[in-house]
C-alpha positions in Angstrom: -39.9 -9.3 -18.0 -37.3 -7.0 -17.1 -34.0 -6.7 -15.9 -31.0 -5.0 -14.3 -28.0 -4.2 -15.8 -24.7 -3.1 -13.9 -21.1 -2.8 -15.0 -18.4 -4.3 -12.9 -15.0 -4.1 -13.2 -12.2 -6.6 -13.7 -12.9 -9.5 -15.2 -11.3 -12.5 -12.8 -13.8 -10.8 -10.0 -16.8 -12.9 -11.8 -14.8 -15.6 -14.0 -12.7 -18.3 -13.6 -10.6 -21.3 -15.3 -12.8 -23.9 -16.5 -16.2 -21.9 -17.0 -17.9 -22.6 -20.5 -18.9 -19.3 -22.4 -20.1 -18.5 -25.9 -17.9 -16.3 -28.3 -19.6 -14.3 -30.9 -17.4 -12.4 -33.8 -18.4 -10.9 -36.9 -20.4 -14.0 -38.5 -23.0 -13.2 -35.6 -22.6 -17.2 -34.8 -22.1 -18.4 -30.9 -19.6 -20.7 -30.6 -18.7 -22.5 -27.5 -15.2 -22.0 -25.8 -13.6 -22.8 -22.3 -11.4 -20.1 -20.4 -8.0 -21.7 -19.9 -6.6 -18.5 -18.0 -8.4 -15.3 -16.7 -6.7 -12.4 -15.3 -8.1 -8.5 -14.5 -8.6 -7.4 -18.4 -7.7 -10.4 -20.4 -8.4 -14.0 -21.2 -7.0 -17.1 -22.6 -9.9 -19.2 -24.3 -10.3 -22.8 -26.0 -12.6 -23.1 -28.6 -14.9 -26.7 -27.8 -14.3 -27.5 -31.5 -12.0 -26.4 -34.6 -13.9 -23.7 -36.9 -12.6 -22.5 -40.1 -9.7 -20.8 -40.3 -11.2 -17.5 -40.8 -14.1 -17.5 -38.7 -12.0 -15.5 -36.3 -8.8 -13.5 -37.1 -6.8 -11.7 -35.0 -7.5 -8.1 -34.1 -11.6 -9.2 -34.5 -14.0 -7.6 -32.1 -15.9 -10.4 -30.3 -19.1 -10.5 -27.4 -18.4 -13.2 -24.9 -21.6 -14.3 -22.5 -21.3 -16.5 -19.6 -24.7 -17.6 -17.9 -24.6 -18.2 -14.1 -26.3 -21.1 -12.3 -29.3 -18.5 -11.3 -30.7 -15.9 -13.5 -27.8 -13.6 -14.2 -25.8 -12.9 -17.4 -22.4 -12.3 -18.0 -21.4 -10.2 -20.9 -18.1 -8.4 -22.0 -17.0 -7.0 -25.3 -13.5 -7.9 -25.9 -10.7 -7.9 -29.2 -8.6 -11.4 -30.4 -5.2 -10.3 -29.8 -3.6 -14.1 -30.4 -4.7 -17.2 -31.9 -3.0 -20.4 -31.9 -2.7 -24.2 -31.7 -2.7 -26.6 -34.8 -6.6 -26.0 -35.3 -6.7 -22.3 -34.4 -8.6 -23.3 -31.2 -6.5 -21.1 -28.6 -7.1 -18.0 -28.3 -6.0 -14.8 -26.0 -9.1 -12.0 -25.9 -8.4 -8.6 -24.3 -11.2 -6.6 -22.7 -12.0 -3.5 -24.7 -14.9 -2.2 -22.4 -15.5 -1.3 -19.2 -15.2 -5.0 -17.7 -17.9 -7.1 -16.8 -21.6 -6.4 -17.5 -24.1 -8.4 -15.3 -27.4 -8.6 -16.5 -29.7 -10.0 -13.6 -32.9 -11.0 -14.9 -35.9 -10.8 -13.4 -37.2 -14.4 -14.5 -39.3 -17.6 -12.6 -36.7 -20.4 -12.0 -38.5 -23.4 -10.4 -36.8 -26.4 -9.1 -39.1 -29.1 -9.9 -38.8 -32.4 -11.6 -40.0 -31.3 -15.4 -39.9 -34.6 -17.6 -38.0 -34.0 -21.0 -36.0 -35.6 -23.5 -32.8 -34.4 -25.8 -31.1 -35.5 -29.0 -27.4 -34.5 -29.8 -26.7 -33.0 -32.8 -23.7 -31.7 -32.4 -20.8 -32.9 -29.9 -17.3 -32.5 -29.1 -17.2 -36.5 -29.1 -18.4 -36.9 -32.4 -19.7 -40.3 -31.9 -22.2 -39.0 -29.8 -24.0 -37.1 -32.2 -27.5 -38.4 -33.0 -27.7 -40.1 -29.5 -31.1 -39.9 -27.8 -31.9 -39.7 -24.1 -36.0 -39.6 -23.0 -36.1 -40.4 -18.9 -34.9 -37.1 -18.0 -36.1 -34.6 -15.6 -34.9 -30.9 -14.5 -33.2 -30.4 -11.4 -34.1 -26.5 -12.4 -35.7 -24.7 -15.1 -35.8 -21.2 -16.2 -36.6 -19.2 -19.8 -32.9 -19.4 -20.4 -32.1 -23.0 -19.7 -32.1 -25.8 -17.2 -29.9 -27.9 -15.4 -30.3 -32.2 -15.1 -28.1 -35.1 -14.0 -27.3 -37.6 -17.3 -25.1 -40.7 -17.7 -24.4 -39.8 -21.0 -20.6 -37.9 -21.1 -21.5 -34.5 -22.4 -19.2 -32.1 -22.7 -18.8 -27.9 -23.1 -20.2 -27.0 -26.2 -21.9 -30.1 -27.2 -25.6 -29.1 -28.8 -28.7 -30.3 -28.0 -32.5 -30.5 -29.1 -34.6 -30.6 -26.6 -38.4 -31.2 -25.7 -39.9 -30.3 -22.4 -43.2 -32.1 -21.4 -44.8 -29.5 -19.6 -48.4 -30.0 -17.6 -51.4 -30.5 -19.7 -49.4 -32.3 -22.4 -48.0 -29.1 -23.3 -44.9 -29.3 -24.8 -42.1 -26.9 -25.8 -39.1 -27.7 -28.4 -35.9 -25.6 -27.9 -31.8 -26.0 -29.1 -29.7 -25.6 -26.8 -25.6 -25.9 -25.5 -23.9 -27.5 -22.6 -22.3 -24.7 -20.5 -21.7 -26.8 -17.8 -20.7 -30.9 -17.3 -19.0 -32.2 -14.0 -19.4 -35.2 -12.1 -21.9 -36.4 -9.5 -19.8 -37.8 -6.6 -21.0 -39.9 -4.2 -23.6 -42.7 -5.1 -24.3 -41.6 -8.5 -20.7 -41.1 -9.7 -21.6 -42.6 -13.3 -23.9 -39.4 -13.4 -22.8 -35.7 -14.8 -24.3 -32.7 -13.8 -25.0 -30.7 -16.8 -26.2 -27.1 -16.9 -27.7 -26.4 -20.6 -28.4 -22.3 -22.4 -31.2 -22.2 -24.7 -29.8 -20.8 -28.1 -33.1 -20.9 -29.8 -36.6 -20.6 -28.2 -39.0 -19.7 -30.5 -41.1 -16.5 -29.3 -44.1 -19.1 -28.9 -42.4 -22.0 -26.8 -40.9 -19.1 -24.7 -44.5 -18.1 -23.9 -45.6 -21.5 -23.0 -42.6 -22.1 -20.8 -43.0 -18.6 -19.1 -46.5 -19.8 -18.4 -45.7 -22.7 -16.7 -42.7 -21.4 -14.8 -45.4 -18.5 -13.5 -47.8 -21.0 -12.4 -45.2 -22.7 -10.0 -45.2 -19.6 -8.0 -49.2 -19.4 -7.7 
């Protein structure tokens, strides 16, 4: 699959308060965070859960990434200029690049109800760890992630082990994390609309998923 990459200007043209993003520093481990304020070249973030005090340091360079509901990925380079809070979860990041880079993926995204299940393996609300949900269907699905509705009170940053049940008894397993979670209004107000980005998807599993998605267009 190919992609188009474009560079943009100010951060606040594309990003807004409340969005879930991933933050990657020198350790190369992705950590979930939520944007608490955004300016033209500066972000305020809150880590979704405490990390070791030395996992991020003032002056450290970071890469921040955000997936939208379509097929675009927004990413930018920054530097931590302040870290605060009782557990170091609050931080301020200033942009060190040309702004936000947008990678518009030429990939398949389908709005079909694909059955799947997940197990919570690391949740902001620790009491959810180990919870399994078996009777879900996707609202949309791509090689990068999926959207669904669930009664489980998932929060941005929760990590899930996912099994997709594709046609012909094919199963695809992945690890993903919640990047959006909002209440559904109206008759289904006890549900949450959840967006999940795949963090770990083996090459063979990805090939099966691409094959399935492509078939939906034929």
